[in-house]
C-alpha positions in Angstrom: -22.9 -23.0 -47.9 -22.7 -22.2 -44.2 -25.6 -19.8 -44.7 -27.7 -22.4 -46.4 -27.2 -24.9 -43.6 -28.0 -22.3 -41.1 -31.2 -21.4 -42.7 -32.2 -25.1 -43.0 -31.6 -25.4 -39.3 -33.8 -22.5 -38.6 -36.6 -23.9 -40.7 -36.2 -27.4 -39.3 -36.4 -26.3 -35.7 -39.3 -24.0 -36.5 -41.4 -26.8 -38.0 -40.3 -29.3 -35.3 -41.2 -27.0 -32.5 -44.5 -25.9 -34.2 -45.5 -29.6 -34.6 -44.7 -30.6 -31.1 -45.9 -27.4 -29.3 -49.3 -27.5 -27.8 -50.3 -24.6 -25.6 -49.8 -25.4 -21.9 -53.3 -24.0 -21.0 -54.9 -26.5 -23.5 -53.0 -29.5 -22.1 -53.7 -28.4 -18.6 -57.5 -28.2 -19.3 -57.3 -31.6 -21.0 -55.5 -33.2 -18.1 -57.7 -31.5 -15.6 -60.8 -32.6 -17.4 -59.4 -36.1 -17.6 -58.7 -36.2 -13.9 -62.1 -34.8 -13.1 -64.1 -37.1 -15.3 -61.9 -40.2 -15.3 -60.6 -40.4 -11.7 -63.9 -39.1 -10.3 -62.0 -37.2 -7.5 -65.0 -34.9 -6.9 -67.0 -38.1 -6.0 -65.0 -38.5 -2.8 -65.8 -35.0 -1.6 -69.6 -35.3 -2.2 -72.1 -36.8 0.2 -73.1 -40.4 -0.8 -76.5 -40.4 -2.7 -79.4 -42.2 -1.2 -79.5 -45.7 -2.8 -82.6 -47.9 -2.9 -82.5 -51.3 -1.3 -80.3 -53.7 -3.3 -79.8 -57.4 -3.3 -76.5 -58.9 -2.0 -75.6 -59.8 -5.5 -76.2 -56.3 -6.7 -74.1 -54.8 -3.9 -71.3 -57.3 -4.5 -71.4 -56.5 -8.2 -71.2 -52.8 -7.4 -68.3 -53.3 -5.1 -66.5 -55.4 -7.7 -67.1 -52.6 -10.3 -65.9 -50.0 -7.9 -62.7 -51.9 -7.3 -62.1 -52.3 -11.1 -62.8 -48.6 -11.7 -60.4 -47.6 -9.0 -57.6 -49.8 -10.4 -58.4 -48.3 -13.8 -58.2 -44.8 -12.5 -54.9 -45.4 -10.7 -53.4 -47.0 -13.8 -54.6 -44.0 -15.9 -52.9 -41.6 -13.5 -49.7 -43.6 -13.6 -49.8 -43.6 -17.4 -50.4 -39.8 -17.5 -47.4 -39.4 -15.2 -45.2 -41.4 -17.4 -46.4 -39.6 -20.5 -45.9 -36.3 -18.8 -42.4 -37.3 -17.8 -41.6 -38.4 -21.3 -42.8 -35.1 -22.8 -40.9 -33.1 -20.1 -37.7 -34.9 -21.1 -38.4 -34.3 -24.8 -39.2 -30.5 -24.2 -36.0 -30.2 -22.1 -34.0 -31.7 -25.0 -35.6 -29.4 -27.5 -34.9 -26.5 -25.2 -31.2 -27.4 -24.9 -31.0 -27.9 -28.7 -32.7 -24.5 -29.3 -30.2 -22.8 -26.9 -27.3 -24.4 -28.8 -28.7 -23.3 -32.1 -29.2 -19.8 -30.8 -25.6 -19.5 -29.6 -24.5 -20.7 -33.0 -26.5 -18.1 -34.8 -25.2 -15.4 -32.6 -21.7 -16.4 -33.4 -22.5 -16.3 -37.1 -24.1 -12.9 -36.8 -21.1 -11.5 -35.1 -18.8 -12.9 -37.8 -20.9 -11.6 -40.6 -21.1 -8.2 -39.0 -17.3 -8.1 -38.9 -17.0 -9.0 -42.5 -19.0 -5.9 -43.7 -16.3 -3.5 -45.0 -16.4 0.3 -44.5 -15.4 3.3 -46.7 -15.8 3.6 -50.4 -17.4 0.6 -52.1 -17.5 -0.7 -55.6 -20.6 -2.0 -57.3 -19.4 -5.5 -56.6 -18.8 -4.8 -53.0 -22.1 -3.1 -52.6 -23.7 -6.4 -53.9 -21.8 -8.4 -51.5 -22.7 -6.1 -48.7 -26.3 -6.4 -49.7 -26.1 -10.2 -49.5 -24.4 -10.0 -46.2 -27.1 -7.6 -44.9 -29.8 -10.1 -46.0 -28.0 -12.9 -44.3 -27.7 -10.8 -41.2 -31.5 -10.0 -41.3 -32.3 -13.7 -41.8 -30.1 -14.7 -38.9 -31.8 -12.0 -36.8 -35.3 -13.3 -37.6 -34.1 -16.9 -36.9 -32.8 -15.7 -33.5 -36.1 -14.1 -32.8 -38.0 -17.3 -33.7 -35.7 -19.4 -31.5 -36.0 -17.0 -28.6 -39.8 -17.2 -28.8 -39.7 -21.0 -29.2 -37.3 -21.3 -26.2 -39.7 -19.2 -24.0 -42.6 -21.4 -25.2 -40.6 -24.5 -24.3 -39.7 -23.2 -20.9 -43.4 -22.3 -20.2 -44.4 -25.8 -21.3 -41.8 -27.4 -19.1 -43.0 -25.5 -16.1 -46.6 -26.4 -16.9 -45.7 -30.1 -17.2 -43.9 -30.0 -13.8 -46.9 -28.5 -12.3 -49.2 -31.1 -13.9 -47.0 -34.0 -12.7 -47.1 -32.6 -9.2 -50.9 -32.2 -9.4 -51.2 -35.9 -10.7 -49.0 -37.2 -7.9 -51.2 -35.4 -5.4 -54.3 -36.8 -7.0 -52.9 -40.3 -6.9 -52.0 -40.0 -3.1 -55.5 -38.7 -2.5 -57.0 -41.7 -4.3 -54.9 -44.2 -2.4 -55.9 -42.6 0.9 -59.6 -42.6 -0.1 -59.7 -46.2 -1.3 -58.1 -47.4 1.9 -61.3 -46.6 3.7 -63.6 -48.2 1.2 -65.4 -51.4 2.0 -63.7 -54.4 0.3 -65.4 -57.4 -1.2 -63.7 -59.7 1.4 -65.2 -57.5 4.3 -68.6 -57.4 2.6 -68.7 -61.3 2.0 -67.5 -61.9 5.5 -70.3 -59.8 6.9 -72.9 -61.5 4.7 -71.7 -65.0 6.0 -72.1 -63.7 9.6 -75.6 -62.5 9.0 -76.5 -65.8 7.2 -75.1 -67.8 10.1 -77.1 -65.9 12.7 -80.3 -66.3 10.7 -79.8 -70.1 10.1 -78.6 -71.0 13.6 -80.1 -68.1 15.6 -76.8 -67.7 17.3 -75.8 -64.7 19.5 -73.2 -62.3 18.2 -69.6 -63.6 18.6 -68.9 -60.7 20.9 -71.5 -62.0 23.3 -69.8 -63.6 26.4 -71.6 -66.1 28.6 -69.8 -66.7 31.8 -69.4 -70.3 33.1 -71.4 -69.5 36.1 -74.6 -68.7 34.0 -77.5 -71.1 34.1 -76.4 -74.6 33.2 -73.0 -73.7 31.9 -71.3 -74.4 35.2 -72.3 -78.1 35.0 -70.6 -78.5 31.6 -67.0 -79.6 31.2 -64.6 -77.3 29.4 -62.7 -80.0 27.5 -62.5 -83.8 27.0 -59.7 -83.7 29.6 -62.2 -82.5 32.2 -64.6 -85.2 31.1 -61.9 -87.8 31.7 -60.8 -86.2 35.0 -64.4 -86.4 36.2 -64.3 -90.2 36.0 -65.4 -91.0 32.4 -63.2 -93.4 30.5 -65.4 -94.3 27.5 -64.7 -92.6 24.2 -67.7 -91.0 22.4 -69.7 -87.8 21.8 -69.9 -85.3 24.6 -71.2 -81.8 25.1 -68.6 -79.3 26.3 -68.3 -75.5 26.7 -64.8 -74.0 26.9 -64.5 -71.0 29.3 -64.6 -68.4 26.5 -67.1 -70.0 24.2 -70.4 -68.2 24.0 -72.4 -71.5 23.9 -71.7 -75.3 24.3 -71.1 -77.6 21.4 -70.8 -81.4 20.7 -67.4 -83.1 20.3 -65.9 -86.5 19.9 -63.7 -87.3 22.9 -60.9 -90.0 22.7 -60.3 -91.1 26.3 -58.1 -93.9 25.4 -55.2 -92.9 23.1 -52.0 -91.9 24.9 -53.8 -91.6 28.3 -56.9 -90.0 26.8 -58.3 -86.6 27.3 -58.3 -85.7 23.5 -60.8 -83.7 21.5 -60.9 -84.8 17.9 -60.9 -81.7 15.6 -60.6 -83.5 12.2 -61.5 -87.1 11.1 -61.2 -88.5 7.6 -61.2 -92.2 6.6 -63.4 -92.9 3.6 -64.0 -89.8 1.5 -67.7 -89.6 2.3 -67.5 -85.9 3.4 -66.4 -83.2 0.9 -63.7 -81.1 2.5 -63.5 -78.5 -0.3 -65.6 -76.0 1.6 -66.0 -72.3 2.0 -64.8 -70.1 4.8 -68.2 -70.2 6.5 -68.2 -74.0 6.8 -64.6 -74.1 8.0 -65.3 -71.5 10.6 -68.3 -73.2 12.1 -67.5 -76.8 11.2 -69.2 -79.4 9.0 -69.7 -83.2 8.6 -71.0 -85.8 10.9 -69.4 -86.5 14.3 -70.2 -90.2 13.8 -68.2 -90.1 10.5 -66.0 -87.6 8.8 -66.0 -84.0 10.1 -64.1 -80.8 10.8 -65.0 -79.4 14.2 -64.7 -75.7 13.1 -62.0 -73.0 13.4 -64.1 -71.1 16.0 -64.3 -74.1 18.3 -60.6 -75.0 17.8 -59.7 -71.4 18.8 -61.9 -71.7 22.0 -60.2 -75.0 22.8 -56.6 -73.9 22.2 -56.5 -70.1 22.1 -56.4 -69.5 25.9 -54.2 -72.3 27.2 -51.4 -74.4 25.9 -52.6 -77.5 24.1 -51.0 -80.6 22.5 -51.7 -81.6 18.9 -51.6 -85.3 17.9 -52.0 -86.4 14.3 -52.7 -90.0 13.1 -52.0 -90.9 9.5 -52.5 -94.1 7.5 -51.7 -95.0 3.9 -53.4 -97.6 1.7 -50.9 -100.3 2.7 -52.1 -99.7 6.2 -48.9 -98.2 7.4 -49.5 -96.0 10.4 -47.6 -92.8 11.3 -48.0 -90.2 14.0 -46.9 -86.6 14.6 -47.1 -85.1 18.1 -46.6 -81.4 18.9 -46.1 -80.4 22.6 -47.5 -76.9 21.9 -50.4 -75.9 19.6 -52.6 -72.8 19.4 -54.9 -71.3 16.8 -55.7 -67.5 17.0 -59.1 -65.8 16.8 -60.9 -64.9 13.5 -59.7 -61.3 13.7 -56.2 -62.9 13.1 -57.7 -65.2 10.4 -57.3 -68.2 12.7 -53.4 -68.0 12.4 -51.5 -71.1 13.4 -50.2 -69.1 16.2 -48.2 -71.5 18.4 -46.5 -74.8 17.3 -43.5 -76.6 18.6 -42.1 -79.6 20.4 -42.4 -82.2 17.5 -42.0 -85.9 18.0 -43.2 -89.0 16.2 -42.3 -91.0 13.0 -44.4 -89.2 10.4 -41.9 -86.4 10.0 -42.5 -82.7 10.8 -44.6 -81.4 7.8 -46.5 -78.7 9.7 -43.8 -76.4 11.1 -43.5 -74.9 7.7 -47.1 -73.6 8.1 -46.5 -72.1 11.6 -47.6 -68.5 11.7 -49.7 -68.7 8.5 -53.3 -67.7 8.2 -56.0 -70.1 7.3 -57.2 -70.1 3.7 -60.2 -71.5 1.9 -61.3 -71.4 -1.7 -63.2 -68.2 -1.1 -60.8 -66.6 1.4 -57.3 -66.4 0.0 -54.8 -65.4 2.7 -51.8 -67.6 1.6 -49.3 -65.1 0.5 -49.0 -66.5 -3.0 -49.3 -63.6 -5.4 -49.8 -65.7 -8.5 -52.9 -67.5 -7.3 -54.9 -69.3 -4.6 -53.4 -72.3 -2.9 -56.8 -73.5 -1.7 -58.1 -73.5 -5.2 -54.9 -74.9 -6.9 -54.6 -77.7 -4.3 -58.3 -78.4 -3.7 -58.5 -77.9 0.1 -58.3 -75.5 3.0 -55.3 -75.2 5.3 -52.7 -72.8 6.9 -51.2 -72.4 3.4 -48.0 -70.5 3.0 -47.3 -70.2 -0.8 -48.3 -73.2 -0.7 -47.7 -76.3 1.5 -45.8 -79.2 2.9 -49.0 -80.8 4.2 -52.6 -80.6 3.1 -54.7 -82.8 5.3 -57.9 -81.1 4.2 -57.1 -81.8 0.6 -59.1 -84.0 -1.9 -59.7 -87.6 -0.9 -58.0 -89.3 -3.9 -56.4 -92.5 -2.3 -53.0 -93.6 -3.3 -50.4 -92.7 -5.9 -51.4 -89.6 -7.9 -50.9 -88.8 -11.6 -48.7 -85.6 -12.2 -51.7 -83.4 -12.7 -53.0 -84.1 -9.2 -49.8 -83.7 -7.2 -50.4 -81.6 -4.1 -54.1 -81.9 -4.5 -54.6 -85.0 -2.3 -54.8 -85.5 1.5 -51.0 -85.6 2.0 -48.2 -85.2 4.5 -44.9 -84.3 2.9 -42.6 -86.3 5.1 -44.8 -89.4 4.8 -45.3 -90.6 1.2 -45.0 -87.1 -0.2 -47.2 -84.8 -2.2 -47.8 -87.4 -5.0 -49.6 -89.6 -2.6 -53.1 -89.2 -1.1 -53.5 -90.9 2.3 -56.3 -93.2 3.4 -56.8 -91.9 6.9 -56.2 -88.7 8.9 -57.2 -87.7 12.4 -56.2 -84.6 14.4 -56.7 -84.3 18.1 -56.0 -81.7 20.8 -55.9 -81.7 24.6 -54.8 -79.2 27.3 -51.2 -79.5 28.3 -50.9 -79.3 32.1 -47.1 -79.0 32.2 -44.5 -77.9 29.6 -41.1 -79.4 29.5 -38.6 -76.5 29.6 -36.4 -78.3 27.0 -39.0 -77.7 24.3 -39.6 -74.0 25.0 -36.9 -73.0 22.5 -38.6 -75.2 19.9 -42.0 -73.5 20.2 -42.9 -71.2 17.4 -44.8 -68.0 18.3 -46.4 -66.5 15.3 -45.4 -63.0 14.5 -46.7 -60.6 11.8 -44.5 -58.9 9.3 -43.8 -55.9 11.7 -42.3 -58.3 14.2 -44.8 -57.7 17.0 -46.2 -60.8 18.7 -49.8 -61.5 17.9 -52.1 -61.3 20.9 
């Protein structure tokens, strides 16, 4: 009975090993071929081919396709690593089982060898000895098969380990290579810059025109300077901040809270659509005589080089007025995605619904920088703002006027501490002006934006 079970074990392991065993050279060729043809690694070592002139849409399509292919390649490599690891574990288990069976066969062989009697033998004993010898021969053959299978498993295990190491190296190479590729965001940004230069015939952003150049020395740098020069009538003026490449028109409020304010946002009737792209929010849109956004580039020129105050006026449909005043406010340059860089010293009766957004990058429907991995705050909430997964205020949201049904919550022009996200306000106005002196008591309340590595943004 023991002999029968032993023979069944030998047959079982022989069949199991034969079914599972694939020569390591074959698998290595298959994996190498898959890596070469699927991941396209040789592509990164070749000189780029000369491409004919393509349209912007064609280039963007190719960039999108390249991004998709790279994601697929990386996922294929990860899948291959997982499959190789699984097979490695299975082969190691088979190897251990083979070793255990081999030891058992050796014990049985020794026991049978000891049972063979010596000396004079009867016919019956001769028959028994013949059976024992056959069993010993069978066991010896089984041992040889298991030894060969064990060697094959060991070779396969070593081959799989080499393959896993090679795949890991290929994956790291792909990640390093893709980090230098042009992204769709970078490409779209460049196209928008070119379009703007063609439409407005503007000089490059890096061009610097000193204030002493022809005509620029006569222009005030802010609405505060306009007021300091003796003007007291609010209206539209032409200014050129010190670091601005060219002058631009602004609405100056020279009456509210001692005047000197530059209006950077004005909404009161919904006549202007504020669900705009990055290009429009960068350069501004609307009508200075009505609703408008002055532009992130201009806001940076006004606030990025000296401390400014921010004053926000709000009104609901019941004509209740609220204000929010921040003693320190600054917006960073485009290279920092117009980050809400400095904010602090809140006062007013509207509640502080902006501090939550301090340090956040500006996001639009076509430029998602809100830190929300599940989607786009600008698209979900119908606006553009310093979103932070997502918001406690959204003054550039949709102009919906009044109480909102559940499906429109967070999509209106709202201020969380005044009527909440389920209410879209009637009026919003944002104003900035240089702050000549800072009260030391508010210094500790000023938020200075820092990136994830903890280094202050400059």
